[in-house]
C-alpha positions in Angstrom: -78.6 -3.0 -45.9 -75.0 -2.2 -46.6 -72.3 -4.3 -45.1 -69.6 -2.6 -43.1 -66.2 -3.3 -44.6 -64.0 -5.6 -42.5 -61.4 -4.0 -40.4 -57.7 -5.0 -40.6 -55.7 -4.9 -37.4 -52.0 -4.4 -37.5 -49.6 -4.3 -34.6 -46.1 -3.0 -35.1 -43.3 -3.3 -32.5 -40.0 -1.7 -33.3 -37.5 -1.6 -30.4 -39.3 0.1 -27.6 -42.1 1.6 -29.7 -45.4 -0.2 -30.4 -48.3 1.0 -32.5 -51.6 -0.7 -33.3 -53.9 0.2 -36.3 -57.4 -1.1 -36.7 -59.4 0.3 -39.7 -60.6 -0.5 -43.1 -57.9 -2.1 -45.3 -57.3 1.1 -47.3 -57.0 3.3 -44.2 -54.8 0.8 -42.4 -52.5 0.7 -45.4 -52.3 4.6 -45.3 -51.7 4.6 -41.6 -49.0 2.0 -41.9 -47.3 3.9 -44.7 -47.5 7.1 -42.7 -45.9 5.3 -39.7 -43.0 4.0 -41.8 -42.4 7.2 -43.7 -42.7 9.7 -40.8 -41.7 7.8 -37.6 -38.9 5.5 -38.6 -36.6 8.0 -40.2 -36.8 10.3 -37.2 -36.4 7.3 -34.9 -33.3 6.2 -36.8 -31.8 9.7 -36.6 -32.6 9.9 -32.8 -31.1 6.4 -32.4 -27.9 7.5 -34.1 -27.6 10.4 -31.7 -28.2 8.2 -28.6 -25.1 7.5 -26.6 -24.8 3.7 -26.1 -22.0 1.5 -25.0 -20.9 -1.7 -26.7 -20.0 -3.8 -23.6 -18.1 -6.4 -25.7 -15.9 -3.7 -27.3 -15.5 -1.9 -23.9 -14.2 -5.1 -22.3 -11.8 -5.6 -25.2 -10.6 -2.0 -24.9 -10.0 -2.5 -21.1 -7.8 -5.7 -21.6 -4.5 -5.2 -19.9 -5.8 -2.2 -17.8 -8.7 -3.7 -15.7 -9.2 -7.2 -14.4 -11.7 -8.8 -12.0 -11.0 -11.3 -9.2 -13.0 -12.7 -6.3 -12.2 -9.5 -4.4 -13.6 -7.2 -7.0 -12.1 -4.9 -9.6 -8.4 -4.4 -10.1 -6.3 -1.9 -12.1 -3.4 -3.5 -13.8 -1.7 -0.2 -14.3 0.4 1.5 -11.6 -1.1 4.8 -10.3 2.4 6.4 -10.8 1.9 6.1 -14.6 -1.5 7.8 -14.5 -2.9 11.2 -13.7 -5.2 11.4 -10.7 -8.2 12.0 -13.0 -7.2 9.0 -15.2 -6.8 6.8 -12.0 -10.2 7.8 -10.6 -11.9 7.5 -14.0 -10.4 4.0 -14.6 -11.5 2.8 -11.2 -15.0 4.1 -11.9 -14.9 2.5 -15.4 -13.9 -0.8 -13.7 -17.0 -0.4 -11.5 -19.2 0.2 -14.4 -17.9 -2.7 -16.5 -17.8 -5.1 -13.6 -21.4 -4.2 -12.6 -22.7 -4.5 -16.2 -20.9 -7.9 -16.6 -22.4 -9.1 -13.2 -18.9 -9.5 -11.6 -19.4 -6.9 -8.9 -22.4 -5.7 -7.0 -22.3 -1.9 -7.5 -21.1 0.5 -10.1 -20.5 3.3 -7.6 -17.7 3.9 -5.1 -17.6 6.2 -2.1 -15.2 9.1 -1.9 -13.3 7.2 0.9 -12.9 4.1 -1.3 -11.7 6.2 -4.2 -9.3 8.1 -1.9 -7.8 4.8 -0.8 -7.4 3.6 -4.4 -5.9 6.9 -5.5 -3.5 7.0 -2.5 -3.9 10.8 -2.0 -5.4 13.1 0.6 -9.1 13.6 0.9 -8.8 17.2 -0.3 -7.0 16.1 -3.5 -9.5 13.3 -4.1 -12.5 15.7 -3.6 -11.0 18.3 -5.9 -10.4 15.7 -8.7 -13.8 14.2 -8.3 -15.3 17.7 -8.5 -13.5 18.3 -11.7 -14.8 15.0 -13.2 -18.3 15.8 -12.0 -18.1 19.2 -13.5 -17.0 17.8 -16.9 -19.9 15.2 -16.8 -17.6 12.3 -16.8 -18.7 11.3 -13.2 -21.9 11.7 -11.4 -22.6 11.8 -7.7 -25.3 9.3 -6.6 -28.1 9.9 -4.1 -26.2 8.0 -1.5 -23.1 10.2 -1.9 -21.1 7.8 -4.0 -19.6 8.3 -7.4 -20.2 6.5 -10.7 -19.0 7.1 -14.2 -21.6 8.5 -16.6 -22.5 7.0 -20.0 -20.8 10.1 -21.5 -17.8 9.4 -19.3 -17.6 5.8 -20.5 -17.7 7.0 -24.1 -15.0 9.6 -23.4 -12.8 7.0 -21.7 -13.2 4.6 -24.7 -12.5 7.3 -27.3 -9.8 9.3 -25.7 -8.5 8.2 -22.3 -8.0 4.4 -22.7 -5.8 4.9 -25.9 -3.7 7.5 -24.0 -3.3 5.2 -21.0 -2.4 2.2 -23.2 0.2 4.4 -25.0 1.7 5.6 -21.7 1.8 2.2 -20.1 2.4 -0.1 -23.1 -0.6 -2.1 -22.0 
């Protein structure tokens, strides 16, 4: 009678991916090597292409522009120094940041709330929100509210916030 070789079980967890191998030692070693040589490089490439936001850096970038109080988010920049789209985007960014930091309940605002914050007519507010939605900076939620997208946050961080700071000396 020949003895069956013992199996080796290996469980790998890397971020959100888990893989378990259970086979003879030599086969497990080959499967493990294959996993590392094929999967991880493509996962690393995909990871580099994934849009992610560093909340600590975002909060730092928003210093002097956005603040939070018991009443909620506040813009520290006068609307008169901003374009309509910058104002709307900054309010929605404040909603995003405040929600992620647990300072406010929702990351979305209604058209009426945004209109009041912008201080313009409903038609102008709708037009500007439409432009922001069309450019993928803002998304409309299922309950007819608006929130900034991850792409919008990245664009604000890269382009808009530095422009606003330059214009307002913030």
